[in-house]
C-alpha positions in Angstrom: 120.6 118.2 94.7 116.9 117.5 95.1 114.9 114.8 93.4 111.4 113.6 93.8 110.4 110.0 94.7 106.8 108.9 95.3 105.7 112.5 96.3 108.7 112.8 98.7 111.8 115.0 98.3 115.3 113.5 98.5 118.0 115.9 99.4 121.7 115.2 98.9 124.2 116.8 101.2 126.0 116.5 104.5 125.5 120.1 105.7 122.5 121.5 107.7 120.8 118.2 108.6 118.7 119.0 111.7 119.8 117.1 114.8 116.3 116.7 116.2 115.1 115.1 112.9 117.9 112.6 113.0 117.3 111.8 116.6 113.6 111.1 115.9 114.7 108.6 113.2 117.2 106.9 115.5 114.6 106.6 118.3 112.1 105.1 115.8 114.7 102.6 114.7 115.5 101.7 118.3 119.0 103.0 118.1 118.7 105.9 120.7 116.5 106.9 123.6 116.7 109.7 126.0 119.8 111.3 124.5 121.3 113.8 127.0 121.0 117.4 125.9 124.8 117.8 125.8 125.0 114.9 123.2 122.3 115.9 120.8 124.6 117.9 118.5 126.2 114.6 117.5 123.2 113.9 115.3 124.1 116.7 113.0 127.9 116.6 113.4 128.0 113.0 112.2 126.7 114.2 108.8 129.4 116.9 108.6 132.0 114.2 108.9 130.4 111.9 106.3 131.4 111.6 102.6 127.8 111.5 101.2 124.4 111.7 102.7 120.8 111.6 101.5 117.7 112.6 103.5 114.1 112.0 102.5 111.4 114.5 103.3 107.6 114.5 103.4 107.1 118.2 103.6 108.8 119.3 106.8 109.2 115.8 108.2 112.4 113.9 107.6 111.2 110.3 107.0 114.5 108.6 105.9 118.2 109.1 105.8 121.5 107.4 104.9 125.0 108.5 105.2 128.2 107.1 103.7 131.9 107.1 104.6 134.2 106.5 101.6 137.6 107.1 100.1 135.7 108.2 97.0 137.7 105.9 94.8 137.6 102.2 95.8 135.4 101.6 98.8 132.4 102.9 100.7 130.4 102.0 103.8 126.7 102.6 104.2 126.0 103.9 107.7 122.8 104.7 109.5 120.2 103.8 106.9 116.9 104.5 108.5 113.3 105.0 107.4 110.5 105.9 109.8 108.3 102.9 110.5 105.2 104.5 108.9 107.1 104.9 105.7 108.8 101.5 105.5 107.9 99.1 102.7 107.5 101.9 100.1 110.9 101.5 98.4 112.5 104.4 100.2 115.4 102.4 101.7 116.1 100.7 98.3 116.1 104.1 96.6 118.6 105.4 99.2 120.9 102.5 98.6 120.6 102.9 94.8 121.6 106.6 95.2 124.6 105.7 97.3 125.9 103.1 94.9 125.5 105.6 92.0 128.1 107.8 93.7 130.7 105.1 93.3 129.3 102.5 90.9 132.5 100.5 90.3 133.6 100.6 93.9 133.1 98.1 96.7 130.2 98.9 99.0 129.7 97.5 102.5 126.8 97.7 105.0 127.5 96.6 108.5 124.2 95.5 109.9 122.3 92.9 111.8 121.1 89.7 110.3 117.4 90.8 110.2 118.4 93.4 107.6 120.3 91.0 105.3 117.3 90.2 103.0 116.8 94.0 102.5 120.4 94.4 101.3 120.2 91.3 99.1 117.2 92.9 97.3 119.6 95.9 96.7 122.2 93.6 95.1 124.5 93.1 98.1 125.9 89.7 98.9 125.5 88.1 102.4 128.3 85.6 103.2 126.7 84.1 106.4 123.1 84.9 107.0 123.2 83.4 110.5 125.5 86.1 111.8 125.4 89.8 112.3 128.0 91.3 110.0 128.7 92.8 106.6 126.7 92.8 103.4 128.9 93.6 100.3 128.2 94.9 96.8 131.3 94.5 94.6 131.1 97.2 91.9 134.1 95.9 90.1 132.3 92.6 89.5 129.3 94.4 88.2 131.5 96.6 86.0 133.1 93.4 84.6 129.6 92.0 83.9 128.6 95.2 82.2 131.7 95.2 80.0 133.5 98.1 81.7 136.5 96.1 82.9 
């Protein structure tokens, strides 16, 4: 699946995500540096083992990504949501979270993240139990379904 968002292309899929593009996002986010050559393949293999994934492209440059681990029925975990620094603040991250939640709208969603990201996830409809701690943000789809009259 492809879709357009603010002149960018969003691709859905877990196959064929280039390791060097993921590594660049991880380095920009401060999650990796100087990855040994023998470990670089992990950046594409982690997508192969994910349930869902979305990548965001500005022509040939991958500027954002998210991947999800899920049972596809009740619960899902957002992993590795990253947007290049130069592209942050343009709604890309929120769009990626929205696309994720649409995959399992009545399920429970979790994002394990640091406290400095809690306000972002709150904007996306997630709850934060204790903002003073690193931990989990949660979006309870079954509660939203009940509010929407589906349960």
